N, C-alpha and C positions, 0 to 999 in steps of 0.2 A: 478305266473307269477315270472320267476326266471332269477337274472341277476348276471352277473360277469365282473372281468376287463378283459381284454383282452392279452391272453398271458400268463396269470397265471389258472392254474388248479387245481384245487382239493378243488376252496372257495364254503363258505355257501352259497346256494339260498336265497336271498332276498324273502321273500315271504312276498306278501300284504295281509295289515288286515283292520281292520273295519277299516275311516277315525276318528273316535272317538279318535281312541288309539293315543299314544303321538308317535308313531313310523313312522306311518300314516301324525303324524302334522310334524314330524322331518324333515319327505319327502316331503312332502310340500314347508317348509320352503327350503330344498335344492333347488328344482323347481324356488321361487324366487330368491333364488341368484344366479341362473343361467341364469336367465333370463338378471338379473339387470351387471353382468358380462358379457354377451351377449353385451348387448347397450353399455356400457362402451368402453369394446374391439375396437368396431365398430366405435365408437365416436373419442377414443383418437386421437389427436390435431398433433401427433408429438412421435417418438421413444421412447423418453425418458417417454413417459408418458403411455406408451403402457410396457416398462421393469418394469415399476412400477408397475403398477397392476398385471404383471404374477410373481413380486421374493418377492412385499410386500401386496397388498388388497386385493391378492387369498389367507390370511391366514383365511379372514369371511368363507371360503369354504371346507378348508382341514388343518388343524392344522398342524405342522412342527419348526422345531427349524433355520433350514437353507435354504438357496432355491438362485440359481443357472437357470441364462437364456444361453446355448449355440445357435449360429444360425449357418447354413449351406450354407447359400447365397450364390452361385455363386461357388460354389466347395471347400468356407473356411470355414474352422470349429474353432469357436474361442466364449471366452467366453467376453460375451456382460456384465451383470449386475449383480448384488447379490442384497439382501435384505439387509435394513436397511444401504447399501453403494453408497452414489452418486454418489463415483467415482471410476473404478476400480483401484488397483494395477496389472499395467500391468507387471509389472518389478518380481513381489513376485513368490513363492515357490505353492504358493496355485496355482494362475494362470496360473503358467504352467501346474500344474498337471491337472487341466481346460483341457486348452486348448490341451492335451493329450487324456485325455480322449473325447470331441467330435470328436478328427479325429478314435477313433477309435471305436465308437460308431455313427456314422455316418447313417449304412446301417440300426441303427434299427427301426424299423417303429415301435410297439407295446409296449402298456405298460409296466412296469417290477418294480412287489411293492416288496421287499426283506425287513422281516420283521427283519431277520438277518445273517450275513453271510452266516450261513450252510444251507440258501434256496437255493443256489446256487447248491451244491452238490444234494438237491433234485430235481431237475428241470432236464431235460433229454433233449439234445441235439437238439430235435425236435423243442420242447417251445423256448428256448432259446439258440443259440450255443458258443460253445468255448471260442469263439474271445470275446464275448461280457460278457459268464463270465470272462475270464481275464479280461475285463477291469475293471466289475464292482467291482471283488477281490481285483486289485490293486488300485484301489482308495478309497474302502473301509477301506483297511487296514491304507493310508496313512492320511484318511480325520479322521482316528479315530468313527466313526459311526455306528452306531449298526442297522441301517434300512435306507429302499433309496427308492425314490420313481421315476422315469424317464417315462415323458408323454410326446409322438413325437410330434413335430406339422404339421401334415401332412398338405400341400393346393396342390391341381392337381397332387395328384400322386406323389410328391415332399417330400422330409422331409426337413424342411428351419430351422427347432429348434428343444432343446430340454428343458424343464421344469426339472428342479433336484429338487428334494427334502430330504430334511435330517433332520432324526431323530436319537436323543441319547439316552441313558441310559436305551434301552429297548420299548422305547415308537414304536405305529404302530397306524395310522390311520385308520381312519373306513371306510369298504369295498364301504360303497353305496357315503361317501364323493369322494372316489377314483374312482369309476366310473364316476359321476357327473363331476367331474374334467375332465378324457378322454372322457365322452363326446363332451364337450364344445373346447376340441380341436382344432377342424380342425375351429373352428370361430376362434379362436385365431391364428391361422396358416394365414389364408386370413386375418385377420388384421398387421398378422407382414407382411405381404406379400405388401399388401395394404401403408399401412407406408414408406416401402424402397424404394417402386419405385413413393412415392412423396416424401421422402427425396433426390430421385437421381435426381429426376423432376421436382424442385418446381412449374414450369409453368403447370404441368399435376392437381395442386390442388384447380383449378378456375372449371374443369370439373364435378366437385362434386354439384359449388353451384348452386340451386334450383334457385332460386329470382334473378329477372328481375334489372338493376339498374332500370330502371322507377318505380318500386313497392318500391324504399326506400322513405322514410320520404319529406327528404331534397329535390329531384328530384320534388317530388310530390309538393313542395309548392312552387319550383324556376317554375315550369310549370304554375302554379293559378297566380302566382305573373311577371312575363315576362316584361309584362308592365311597370311596378311600376318599378323595378329592371332597365331595358333596359334605364331610365331617371335620377332618384334617387343613380346608382353607379359612376357615370361621375362625375354628382354635388358633392358628399360625395368626390369622391380622388383628386377630383381640388381642393376644399374646405381645405382641410387634405392635400397639396402642402403646399399652402399658408399659411395658420394659423407659425406661430412661437413659437418653443415652447427652453424651456430648454434644450440645453445641456447637458445630463451625460456625463465626463471623468474620468475617475481611472483604478485602477488597482490593484496587491496585494501591502501589506502596513506593515510596521515594524515601529516598537514602537524604537523609537532611543534617546537619549540626544543632548537636544539643541544645546551646548559645548562638545568635546570632555575635559575636564580635566587629563592630564595625569601627572604622575609621575614619574619622569626619573633619575636616576642615574649622578650622579654629577662627581664621580670621576672615575677609573680605580679601580675594585677586585672584588673578589667572595663574594655572599651573604652568610651570613654569621646569620643572625637569621630573619626569616618573623611573625609580629606579627599580622595577617592577614588572611582573606579569601575572597576564594569570595561571595558576598554579607552582607561583616562587612558594619556595619555601622562606619563613619567614620567623624573625624572635622577636618578642613585646622590646617596646621599648624604639626598634629598627626605625629606621627612617625609609617614608616608602614612596612620598613623594614631595618636591616642594613649591614654595609658592611665588611672584618671580615679586623682587624686592623695591622694582621700578618704582612703584607711585608712593610705595611706604618710605621709602628713602627720601622723591620730594618732600612728600610732606614733611623730612624731618627737616631735611635743610630747608624750606622755606620758615616753616618755624623757630627756626637756629635763626636764621637772617631777620624774622620777626623778631626775636629777643636783642639780638644785637644792638637793632634801629632804637628797641624801645625804650635799652640799655641806657643809647646814649642819652638816650632825648631828659629823660630822668634827669640824664647826672648833667645835663648843659642847664637844667631845671632852676637843678637844686644853688645853682652857681646864681643864676640871675635875682634868684628871690630876696638876697641884700638888696638889693634895690629896690624890687617891685615885690609888695609882700604875695601878690595874685599869681606870684610862677611856683608857693610854693604850693595851693591848693593844687594847678597845672597839675605839677610834679607828683604828687599822689594820684591824680588819677590815672596816669603814665603806670606809674608802682603797680595800681590795678593793673589792667592793662597788662602789662608784662608778668606776672603774675598766670594769669587765664595763660597765656600761652606755652608759659613754664611746665603750665598744668597738662596743656596739649601734648606739648616735646613728650614727655614723658610718659599719656597713655601712648604716643607712636611707639617711643621705644621700647614698652611693653609690648606694644604687638606685635616689634620683630623675634617675638621666639617662639610666638604660633607659626611663621614663616615653613616649618616644618613638620609635613604630617604624617603621625608614628604609628608603628601601628601598634592595640591599642594589648593585645595577649601576640601570644607564640600560632604558629598554624601554616595554611595553606589559603593564596590569594583564590577566591573563588569567583568575582567578580568578571566576568566576559568584559574583553578587548578593552581593558586599562589602560594598558596604555595606549590608546587613539587618544586619551581625552586632556593632551597636550594642549595647551590653546583654550578650554574649557576656563568662564567665568563661573567660579563657586562662589555660595556667600557662608555665612560662617553660621555652623553647626548643620552644611548640607553632609550628607554620606558624601566618600569616596570608594570606599571597598569595601568587602567583605571578607571576613578571614574563617577557617572552619581549624578547627582546632584539633588536630588527629590525637584517637580514642577516644572525641567528644561525640562521633556518629552514632543518630538515633534511627528508627526507623518508622516515615508517618504514614499509617493508612487510613485509606476511606473509605470509610460506614456507610450503610446508608441510613437515613432518621430512623424509619420503620425496626432498625436492628441494634444499634448503641443503644439501647435501655436493659439488654442485656450482657452488655460487659461494666466490670469495676477493675480498681486498678487494684493490680497484680495477682490478676491472669495471664495466661502460660500462652505463648503459643509460637507457630513457626512462619522463617521469612525466606520465599526464596526468589532468590532474584533471576533474570531473564538469562544474565550472561552462567548460569550456574542453575538451571530450572531443575536437576536433579538432587541437588544438594539443599536440606535444608536446618536454617539457625534459630537454634531457641530464641526467643523474646520473651519479654513482660512489660506488661502495659504499666506504663508509669503517668501518663497525663491524656486525658479525655479536653477536648472542646467544650468549653458552655454555649457554644453556640453552633449551628447548623451554617453549609455555607454554600449556595450556587458554584457547581464545577459544573458546563459545558460538558455534555454525553452522560454524565456521570448522574447529574441530579443534585439533591441535596445529602452531604454528604456531612458530616463531624470527622475530623482529624485525629484518631486516635495516637498517640506516641509512644513508640516502647524500646527500649534499648536492650543491647543483645544481652545476654548470661553470658559473664565470663568476659575472653577478650574479642574483641572484634573480629571481622575477616579480613584479615590481612592486606586484600586487595579491593576492602569497600572505598569507595569516592564517592565523594557529596553529587547528586543528581541519577544516580542509579538505579532503574525499576524493578519492580516487583510484585509479587502478589501473597500480600501478608495473611493468614490465617489466625482466628485468638479462638481459645474453646470456653464458649460461654458458661454457663450454667446449666446444668443438664435439664434436659425439658426432654418430653417424651412427645410420638408421633400424632397422639390426638389434641395435644396444648398447643400441639404446631400447626397444626390446623387446622385449629377452633379459632388461634391467635390470629394466622391470616384470613379465615371467615370473618369472624367478624371485623376485621382492620377494611376489608373492603364491602362486606353491607355499609355500615360508615359513610364510606365515600361515595356507596351506590343511594342512599337515604337521602345526601344531600340534595338527589337532582329528583329522587320521589316525591319525598312527602313536602 
């Protein structure tokens, strides 16, 4: 018995041998694999699963180096899947070449196996049309592949797609395996048509369900105990509605310092030196940065020089007052100017003590990139950096405005940090913001600040994120539902009335 791949003449017939022969055993394996792939193709739950089967798992039946799938559904030829690529890149040159190849071989309805580009010249035009030869020749030159296997997926007389397998470095597949794949092509085409129809019309997938809802275990149980459920379910629901429970309220949380310790610039000037960086440990009174004294020194020297000149002028006028009495009045005016200059000089000398920016408290510098502020000009009273005191860190929880009314000072809760989500730290509510603020993605929220019971976690740092839960006053399901319904009704009534 002889078999050959359709459309490729001159192949060596495959003769049947004794079942105990290794070749017969290999054919039996191919038969088993073919049946398995047929089942998996028909049972594929989505187009993506079927694409994966055709471009990846088919390797167990036919070896290849690269695989691609081109579909021709509704007259549109496009490249849809590739082996080892979960997402196809539509804008690549490779994708454009595959789309072009699919458009040119749309009418090809026979399996084509080319072991090398030279095989194209050996095939007559009756076996493979010239336009198909040109399409494969152009693509093989672009893809730099030595061999190619193209299997059409035909269903109901229509070519729905082509499975393209490429070979590199002179490799070629076994003809028996190629024949098995060609025989499986109608099954793959039928599965492709079915999955595409179901993808376009999801409601049709219910037509393939063979089991009735009455046969499901849950429905059987309900049918056998309907009387008990009819009496017990309303009682259970009523009981649950009346039993009070602790109502948890919470939201996203940040770790913040309890008090904001800010180091201010006490005088105008340019930053000359910065002695700390973000995360530096500092002590109270430690110098954090210095202000350039050049401008202040120039003012001091100018005032001193001006004071010397006024003093000399005043002395000269007093000496001349014996001959001209008007010189005494001029000396008085100069003396007043000298006092003003001396006052300015004292002010400038007093400002020199503020050329150093000192830490207001012991802690850790939390300002980002503070070391890059060299050369920046600060005004008196402008903040230079913030310091977080160790052991004074609180949790700041963002609570929605419709839930904040249930929170009171002294209520307890739990904080779960993102770096330790399984560990809960007990907290106590200490402060509730007096007004709401709008935060993107969260809406109107209130900041609720809570302290840690006992010592804070050892690795706690400012800026850590987490989820805070506060156990508010007890309520019931009935109260909770009616509260929500009334709130929603009030909002709806604004548009109805």
